[in-house]
C-alpha positions in Angstrom: 116.1 83.4 110.9 113.0 83.2 112.3 111.3 86.4 113.3 111.0 87.2 117.1 107.4 87.3 116.9 105.3 85.5 113.7 102.6 87.1 112.0 99.9 86.1 109.8 100.5 87.0 105.8 97.6 87.5 103.5 98.7 88.0 100.3 96.6 87.9 97.0 97.4 88.5 93.4 94.8 90.4 90.7 92.5 87.5 89.5 92.8 87.3 85.6 91.5 87.3 82.7 90.0 84.7 81.3 89.7 85.4 77.6 93.9 85.0 76.4 96.7 82.4 78.4 98.8 84.7 80.2 101.9 86.0 79.2 105.4 87.1 81.2 104.0 90.6 82.5 101.1 88.5 84.1 103.7 85.9 84.8 105.7 88.6 86.6 103.0 89.5 89.0 102.6 85.6 90.2 106.4 85.6 90.4 106.6 88.6 92.8 103.8 87.6 95.4 105.1 83.7 95.5 108.4 84.6 96.1 107.0 87.2 99.1 104.6 84.7 100.2 107.7 82.2 100.1 110.0 84.5 101.9 107.5 84.7 104.7 106.8 81.0 105.3 110.6 81.4 105.5 110.9 83.5 107.8 108.0 81.0 110.5 105.2 83.1 109.5 101.8 81.5 108.7 100.4 82.4 105.2 97.9 82.2 102.9 98.6 83.2 98.7 95.7 83.7 97.0 94.7 83.7 93.1 92.5 83.6 90.8 90.3 84.0 87.8 88.2 86.7 87.1 85.4 85.5 84.8 82.0 87.4 84.8 82.6 89.7 81.7 81.0 90.5 78.0 84.3 89.3 76.4 84.4 86.2 78.5 80.4 85.8 77.0 81.6 86.2 74.1 85.0 83.9 73.7 82.7 81.1 75.0 79.8 81.6 72.4 83.0 81.7 69.5 83.7 78.3 70.9 80.8 76.6 71.3 80.7 76.3 75.0 78.4 77.8 77.8 80.6 81.2 80.2 81.1 78.4 82.7 82.2 75.5 80.7 85.0 78.3 79.2 85.7 79.2 82.6 86.2 75.9 83.8 88.9 75.2 80.8 90.4 78.4 81.1 91.4 77.5 84.7 93.2 74.7 83.9 95.0 76.1 81.3 95.7 79.0 83.7 97.0 76.4 86.5 98.9 74.4 84.1 101.0 77.9 83.6 101.3 78.8 86.9 102.1 74.7 87.7 105.0 75.5 85.1 106.7 78.4 86.9 106.3 76.9 90.6 103.7 79.2 92.0 103.0 78.2 95.7 99.6 79.7 95.9 97.1 78.1 98.7 93.8 78.9 97.0 92.1 79.4 93.3 89.3 81.4 93.0 86.7 81.2 90.1 84.2 84.5 90.5 81.8 82.2 88.9 82.0 79.9 92.0 79.0 79.5 94.6 80.4 80.5 97.5 81.4 84.0 95.5 78.1 85.3 94.2 76.9 84.7 98.1 79.5 86.7 99.1 78.9 89.4 96.5 75.4 90.0 97.0 76.0 89.3 100.4 78.5 92.8 100.4 76.6 94.9 97.6 73.1 94.4 100.1 75.2 95.4 102.5 76.8 99.0 101.1 72.7 99.1 99.5 71.1 99.2 103.2 73.8 102.0 104.3 72.8 104.0 101.5 75.4 104.5 98.8 73.7 102.2 96.3 71.2 103.8 93.5 69.4 103.9 90.3 69.7 106.5 87.6 70.3 106.9 83.5 73.8 106.3 82.6 75.2 107.8 79.7 79.4 107.8 79.4 82.2 106.3 77.7 82.9 102.6 78.5 86.2 100.5 77.1 84.3 96.4 76.6 88.6 95.3 76.9 89.0 96.8 80.3 85.3 96.2 81.3 85.9 100.0 82.5 83.8 103.1 82.6 85.8 106.6 81.8 85.3 109.8 82.1 85.9 112.6 79.3 89.1 113.7 81.4 90.5 110.3 81.5 90.3 109.4 77.1 92.9 110.7 75.4 92.5 111.7 71.7 89.1 109.7 71.8 91.4 106.7 72.9 91.2 104.4 75.6 94.1 104.9 77.8 95.0 101.6 77.8 94.4 100.0 74.7 94.4 103.3 72.3 91.1 102.1 71.2 88.1 103.7 70.8 85.4 103.2 73.4 81.7 102.6 73.0 79.0 105.4 73.9 76.9 103.1 76.5 73.1 104.4 77.4 71.6 102.3 79.9 69.7 102.4 83.2 72.5 101.7 85.9 72.7 101.5 89.9 75.4 103.7 91.7 78.0 103.5 94.2 78.3 106.9 96.1 81.9 107.0 95.7 81.7 110.8 96.2 80.8 110.7 99.7 84.3 108.8 100.0 86.7 111.4 99.0 87.8 112.5 102.1 88.2 109.3 103.7 90.5 108.2 101.3 92.7 110.8 101.2 92.4 111.0 105.3 93.2 106.8 105.4 96.2 107.5 102.8 97.2 110.2 104.6 97.6 108.8 108.0 98.8 105.3 106.5 100.9 106.3 103.3 102.6 102.8 103.6 98.3 102.0 102.7 99.9 102.5 98.6 103.1 101.6 97.6 105.2 102.5 95.5 105.1 106.5 96.4 104.7 106.9 92.9 101.8 105.5 93.1 100.8 106.8 95.8 101.1 110.5 94.6 99.0 109.3 91.6 96.4 108.0 94.3 96.3 111.4 96.0 96.4 113.6 92.9 93.1 111.6 91.9 91.3 112.2 94.9 92.5 115.9 95.0 90.7 116.1 92.2 87.1 114.6 93.6 86.0 111.3 92.9 82.6 110.3 91.0 79.8 108.3 91.7 80.5 105.2 89.1 78.0 102.8 87.6 78.0 98.5 89.7 76.1 97.1 87.5 75.1 96.2 83.6 71.3 95.3 81.9 72.4 94.0 78.8 73.9 90.8 79.5 73.1 88.0 81.5 76.4 86.7 82.6 77.6 87.7 86.0 76.0 87.8 89.9 72.2 89.1 89.6 71.6 91.8 92.5 70.5 91.0 95.8 67.5 93.6 95.3 67.0 94.0 91.3 67.5 90.3 89.1 66.9 92.1 85.9 71.1 93.5 86.6 74.1 91.5 86.9 77.3 93.1 89.6 79.4 95.1 87.5 82.4 93.1 86.8 85.2 95.4 88.8 83.1 95.8 91.5 82.2 91.4 91.3 85.9 91.1 90.9 87.4 93.2 94.1 85.4 91.3 96.3 87.2 87.8 95.5 89.6 89.2 98.0 87.4 88.5 100.8 84.7 85.8 99.6 88.0 83.5 99.3 89.0 83.3 102.9 85.6 82.9 103.7 83.0 86.2 103.9 79.9 85.8 102.9 79.8 82.3 103.9 77.3 80.7 106.7 79.3 77.8 107.2 81.6 77.9 110.8 84.7 76.8 109.2 84.7 79.8 106.4 84.0 82.4 109.1 86.6 81.2 111.4 89.0 81.4 107.8 87.4 84.9 107.2 88.6 86.2 111.1 92.1 85.2 110.7 92.9 86.1 106.9 91.1 89.1 107.2 91.8 92.2 110.0 88.6 92.3 112.3 87.0 95.6 113.6 88.6 96.5 116.8 91.7 93.8 116.7 94.3 95.2 118.3 96.9 95.8 115.7 99.7 93.6 116.7 97.6 91.0 116.4 95.7 91.6 113.1 97.1 89.4 109.9 98.6 91.8 107.6 96.6 91.1 103.7 99.2 92.5 100.6 97.7 93.1 97.2 99.7 92.5 94.5 98.1 94.0 91.1 100.0 95.5 87.9 100.5 99.4 87.7 97.1 100.0 85.5 94.9 99.1 88.3 95.2 100.6 91.2 92.4 103.2 90.9 89.9 100.1 91.4 92.1 98.8 94.1 92.9 102.0 95.8 90.4 103.9 95.7 86.8 101.9 94.7 87.6 98.7 96.4 88.8 100.3 100.2 85.5 102.7 99.5 83.6 99.5 99.3 85.2 97.7 102.2 84.4 101.7 104.3 80.7 101.5 103.3 80.4 98.1 104.2 82.4 98.9 107.3 84.9 96.2 106.6 88.6 96.6 107.8 90.8 97.8 104.8 93.4 95.8 103.9 97.3 97.2 105.1 98.8 97.7 101.8 98.1 97.6 97.9 101.4 97.8 95.9 101.4 98.5 92.2 104.0 96.8 90.3 105.5 97.7 87.2 105.2 96.3 83.7 107.4 94.2 81.4 108.0 95.5 77.8 109.5 93.5 75.3 112.0 95.2 74.1 111.3 98.5 75.0 107.8 97.9 73.7 104.1 97.2 75.4 103.6 93.8 74.8 100.3 93.6 72.0 98.7 90.9 70.1 98.8 93.4 67.5 102.1 94.0 67.3 102.7 90.0 67.6 105.3 90.6 70.5 103.7 89.0 73.0 105.8 86.3 75.2 104.3 83.6 77.4 105.9 81.9 80.3 105.9 78.7 78.0 108.0 80.2 75.8 111.1 80.0 78.6 109.5 77.1 80.5 109.9 74.8 78.2 113.2 75.0 77.1 115.0 76.5 79.7 113.2 75.8 83.2 111.1 77.7 85.5 113.9 79.6 87.6 115.5 80.9 84.9 112.5 82.9 84.0 111.9 84.3 87.6 115.1 84.7 87.7 115.6 87.4 85.0 112.6 89.0 86.1 113.2 89.6 89.2 116.9 90.8 88.7 115.9 93.4 86.1 114.9 96.3 88.6 113.0 97.1 91.3 109.6 95.7 91.3 107.9 98.7 91.7 109.5 99.7 88.6 109.0 98.8 84.9 111.7 96.2 83.5 112.2 94.8 79.8 112.4 91.4 78.6 114.7 90.4 75.5 115.8 87.6 74.4 119.3 88.8 74.2 119.4 90.0 77.6 117.8 86.4 79.1 120.3 84.5 77.6 123.0 87.3 78.8 122.1 86.4 82.0 121.3 82.8 82.0 125.1 81.7 81.1 126.6 84.7 82.7 125.2 84.4 86.3 123.2 81.1 85.9 125.9 79.1 84.2 129.0 80.7 84.4 128.2 81.7 88.2 125.7 80.0 90.2 126.0 76.7 88.5 129.8 76.4 88.2 130.1 77.6 91.8 128.1 74.4 93.2 130.1 71.8 90.3 133.7 72.8 90.9 132.7 72.4 94.6 131.1 69.2 94.4 134.0 68.1 92.8 136.4 69.1 94.8 134.8 67.7 97.9 134.2 63.7 95.2 138.5 64.4 93.8 139.9 65.2 97.3 137.7 64.4 100.0 135.6 61.1 98.5 132.6 63.5 98.9 132.6 62.9 102.7 134.0 66.8 104.7 133.2 67.1 108.7 133.4 70.0 111.0 136.8 71.1 111.5 138.2 71.5 115.3 139.1 75.4 115.2 138.1 78.2 112.3 141.6 80.0 111.4 141.9 83.9 111.0 142.0 83.2 107.3 138.0 82.5 107.7 136.6 85.3 110.1 136.1 88.0 107.5 134.5 85.2 105.1 132.1 83.7 107.5 131.4 88.0 108.6 130.3 88.4 104.7 127.9 85.8 104.6 126.8 85.9 108.0 125.5 89.5 107.5 123.6 88.1 104.2 120.2 87.1 105.8 119.6 90.5 107.2 120.9 92.4 104.7 118.3 90.9 102.0 115.1 90.7 104.5 115.4 94.4 104.5 115.4 94.6 100.5 111.7 92.2 100.4 110.2 92.1 104.1 106.5 93.4 104.3 108.0 94.5 107.5 110.3 96.8 106.2 108.2 97.9 103.2 106.5 101.2 104.4 110.6 102.7 105.2 111.6 101.3 101.2 108.4 101.9 99.6 109.7 99.4 97.1 110.4 96.0 97.2 114.3 95.2 95.7 113.9 91.9 94.9 117.1 93.0 92.3 119.2 94.1 95.3 118.5 91.0 97.7 119.9 88.8 94.4 122.7 91.0 93.8 123.2 90.4 97.4 123.2 86.5 97.3 125.7 86.4 94.3 128.2 88.7 95.6 128.1 86.1 98.5 128.9 83.7 95.5 131.4 85.6 94.0 132.8 85.9 98.1 133.0 82.1 98.2 134.5 81.5 94.5 136.9 84.0 95.8 137.8 82.2 98.9 138.2 79.3 96.6 140.4 81.1 94.6 142.5 82.2 97.4 142.8 78.9 99.2 143.8 76.7 96.4 142.6 73.5 98.0 143.9 71.8 94.9 147.4 73.0 95.8 146.9 71.5 99.3 146.2 68.6 98.3 149.0 68.0 96.1 151.2 68.9 99.4 149.2 66.1 100.9 147.7 68.5 103.3 144.1 66.5 103.7 143.7 68.6 107.5 143.2 72.0 105.8 142.0 71.2 102.4 138.7 69.6 104.4 139.1 73.0 106.5 138.7 74.7 102.7 136.1 72.8 101.5 133.8 72.5 104.6 133.7 76.7 104.8 132.6 76.6 100.9 129.5 73.8 102.1 128.8 76.2 105.0 128.3 79.1 102.9 126.6 77.4 100.5 124.5 76.0 103.2 123.9 79.4 103.8 123.1 80.5 100.6 121.2 78.5 99.4 118.0 79.1 101.8 117.7 82.6 100.1 117.8 81.6 97.1 114.8 79.2 97.9 112.2 81.8 97.6 113.3 82.8 94.2 114.5 80.0 92.6 112.6 77.1 94.6 113.6 74.0 92.3 117.4 75.0 91.6 117.4 75.7 95.9 116.4 71.9 96.5 118.4 70.7 94.1 121.3 72.2 95.7 120.7 70.7 98.9 119.8 67.5 98.1 123.3 67.5 95.6 125.4 68.9 98.6 123.7 66.3 101.1 121.9 68.6 103.5 118.5 67.3 103.0 119.3 64.0 104.7 119.3 66.2 107.6 116.5 68.6 107.8 114.9 70.6 105.2 115.4 73.8 103.7 112.4 75.6 105.6 113.7 74.1 108.9 117.6 75.3 108.3 116.3 78.9 107.7 113.2 78.8 110.9 114.5 76.4 113.2 118.1 78.3 113.8 117.9 80.9 116.8 121.1 82.4 114.5 122.0 82.3 111.1 125.4 80.5 112.2 128.5 78.9 111.0 129.4 75.2 112.1 125.6 73.8 112.0 126.6 70.1 110.7 128.9 67.9 111.5 129.6 66.2 108.5 128.4 65.5 105.3 128.0 63.8 102.1 128.2 65.3 98.6 126.3 63.9 95.1 127.5 64.4 92.1 124.8 66.0 89.8 124.0 67.2 85.8 125.0 70.5 85.2 122.3 73.2 87.0 122.4 75.4 84.0 124.2 73.9 80.5 124.9 77.0 78.8 122.9 78.0 75.8 124.4 77.7 72.6 122.1 77.3 70.0 122.8 79.6 66.9 119.9 81.8 67.4 121.3 83.1 71.1 125.0 82.7 69.1 123.8 85.7 66.9 122.5 87.7 69.5 126.2 87.5 71.5 127.9 88.0 68.7 126.3 90.6 67.1 126.2 92.8 70.6 130.1 91.5 71.1 130.9 93.4 67.9 130.0 96.5 69.4 133.0 99.0 69.8 134.7 98.1 73.2 135.5 101.5 75.0 136.3 101.9 78.2 135.1 104.9 80.2 138.5 106.1 81.1 138.9 106.3 77.0 135.6 108.1 76.7 137.2 111.0 79.0 139.8 110.9 76.9 137.7 111.1 73.3 135.4 114.0 74.6 138.3 116.3 76.2 140.4 115.8 73.2 143.6 114.4 74.7 144.2 110.6 74.0 147.4 111.4 72.4 148.9 112.9 75.2 148.2 110.0 77.8 151.3 108.7 75.5 153.8 111.3 76.6 154.0 111.2 79.6 157.6 112.6 79.5 156.5 115.8 77.4 152.7 116.2 79.9 155.3 116.4 83.1 158.1 118.6 81.5 155.1 121.4 81.0 155.2 124.2 83.6 151.5 124.8 83.8 148.3 123.0 82.7 147.9 123.5 78.6 144.1 123.5 78.2 141.3 124.9 75.8 139.3 127.2 77.3 135.5 127.6 77.0 133.0 130.5 77.9 130.3 130.0 80.1 127.9 129.1 77.1 130.0 126.2 76.1 129.6 125.2 79.2 126.0 125.6 80.0 126.0 122.9 77.0 126.5 119.9 79.5 123.4 119.3 81.8 124.9 117.9 85.4 122.2 115.7 87.2 122.6 114.6 91.4 121.3 111.1 90.7 121.2 108.2 93.0 122.8 104.8 92.4 119.6 102.2 92.2 121.7 98.5 91.6 125.1 98.4 90.6 126.8 94.9 89.7 130.0 93.5 87.8 129.8 93.1 83.9 130.8 89.8 83.1 134.4 89.9 81.6 134.5 93.1 82.5 136.9 93.6 85.4 137.0 97.7 85.3 133.3 98.0 84.4 130.3 98.2 86.6 126.6 98.4 85.2 124.8 101.2 87.4 121.3 102.2 87.4 120.6 105.5 88.8 117.8 107.2 89.4 117.5 111.7 89.0 114.0 112.5 89.6 111.5 111.5 87.1 114.0 109.0 85.2 116.3 106.0 85.5 119.0 105.6 83.6 121.7 102.5 82.8 124.8 104.3 83.2 128.6 101.9 82.6 131.4 103.1 84.8 135.2 102.3 85.2 135.0 101.9 88.6 135.2 98.4 89.7 138.6 98.1 90.8 138.0 100.8 93.5 134.4 100.6 94.6 132.9 96.8 95.6 128.8 97.1 94.5 127.3 97.2 96.9 128.8 99.6 98.4 127.1 102.0 95.9 123.5 101.6 96.4 122.2 104.3 97.7 124.9 106.4 97.2 123.9 110.1 95.3 126.6 111.2 92.4 126.9 114.0 89.9 126.0 112.7 85.9 126.6 114.4 82.8 123.0 113.6 81.8 122.9 114.6 78.1 125.5 112.7 76.8 125.1 110.5 73.9 124.7 106.8 74.6 127.4 104.7 73.7 128.3 101.0 73.6 130.7 99.3 76.4 131.5 95.6 76.3 128.0 95.5 74.5 126.0 97.6 77.2 124.4 100.9 76.6 125.6 103.6 78.8 123.1 106.3 79.2 125.2 109.4 80.5 128.6 109.5 82.5 128.9 109.2 86.4 131.5 112.0 87.6 134.6 111.4 89.7 138.2 112.7 90.3 141.1 110.4 90.1 144.8 110.2 90.9 147.8 107.5 90.1 146.2 105.4 93.3 142.4 105.1 93.5 139.5 107.0 92.1 136.8 109.1 94.1 133.5 109.6 93.3 132.3 113.0 93.4 129.2 113.3 95.8 127.2 116.2 97.0 129.0 118.2 100.1 125.0 118.6 101.3 122.0 116.6 101.2 120.2 117.9 97.8 117.1 115.9 96.1 117.9 113.8 93.6 117.8 115.4 90.4 118.7 119.1 91.1 121.0 120.3 88.6 124.8 121.3 89.1 126.1 124.8 88.0 
């Protein structure tokens, strides 16, 4: 589904310190950026996806000395290790930069000289707190209980003569830019943090070091090297040619970076994807540097959330660091890619546990996607000798099915495309995946409703062909949307269904003027191995069984237990004979104990093996909760997303089918239906109901 007008899209991730191999939190950033890059390529955009390594720091120098290597030798070895991980994760980057490369050095010195000539660099003695792990200076207000706010270690008091950048000159220009271009910093919570920092006023920052020599020399003073953060940020422009005198690299910089005086619609779109802990560098220092050097700013800096392990920040000292290879080597890259992006929006924190990963793998991948593809191929081979062809006409039974699947691309695009980022304020990978899985469940439902095995038994070969054609056609439309998230799996499905011999996934998605049904005449499927063999090892089984033995209780039973009415429902006759409602009266102090809040549903999904339950992710102000509700028979998950509801916020957590529910939504019910309570008028999320 190509755009009306294609664009040039330049996306970058933060370059990584090379003092240790990547963990899952680092991989989360790269996977998210990779999905965006693949999506824009799929839409026909011209994309450059840039990654790299950050190498100039005292920590890297020390690691090299410990390994009996020069810093450059150490960095070159670490590049091999990092790229090995990224290739296993199927990260489709177009460029990989090392800050020790000569062309980067030239670009850094050119930018520093430009800022110096414009009067924004000066020299003075400096005293202050410095965290060697962060490679960052901190003011007294930044320090928390005498510790670095990130590493919880005591910073050093540093005293030396440095060069400084007049960051304080750019407080007002930055405020004005962000207020005029709110999409510059996303999500909204990150933007509010930056605006708060700017309104407090900025201080000038040190941009050089003179106590070690592993770095880029200042063009005006070879006794100093450029401070690592100042150096690292410049990679975003040196990677696409800035600072080079070569004609081709000059042309590259003009192509991938916005130029002064360029018409906005013709500018390349530049997006930095970074962790939320380094937004200050990317949303304050970096744009100020660009302003000083008279270079255009990127359009967007997106600060993604962190991935924790069982609710705790991953830390070597805690021994809870999970690396991508821990998962990839055993289960493949696509299950990890799916799990990390399925758990929540890209802007919010998420959590990794082996139990949840196994549940997702077995439930969504093995039983869901894998089973659908396997049963489809099996039926086509069994009933049609592996072949299906375009039916002469479409029956009424297929019209609603067509509409459900046919609307999928635009709905998915609205969740993840950069064109919609300003409106959405976040990247909703998880909702796009929910929509794809909902389309799969509708395809499964269509198979079960049409019962092609019965039709085959009755000798209705034409009807069998019609049904299986539509099943294959739905998978033909679903698979390209799956491709950015799970590229290896999508390619396997595309090949197994016989479509790869007709056109590539890219061609199928990009070259069609509309995403329509009936775009293939015939196909021959192939019998392939299972996409996702179930995880059955003992450790996984123990994890699952321990969750399964939790008391299973429905939302309805929770209501009854809370009201003390569990026994009354069994005595229907007695209830109907009562003249009026018999209930225990409470006073206002009892009611005041209940904390009722307006919340917004962020995500909703069905729970495997629980026909009545939905798992909801809700927000009520500055907090998010998971709630399990017995409403699956009355509401489709996709219809609930974005709805405002009322929840009991101070109800003790309870386990429902092994899943913790951290509250309860309010709903009215009768013999026919259940109706969720919603505010009559628009009201702020988090408002107290009283």
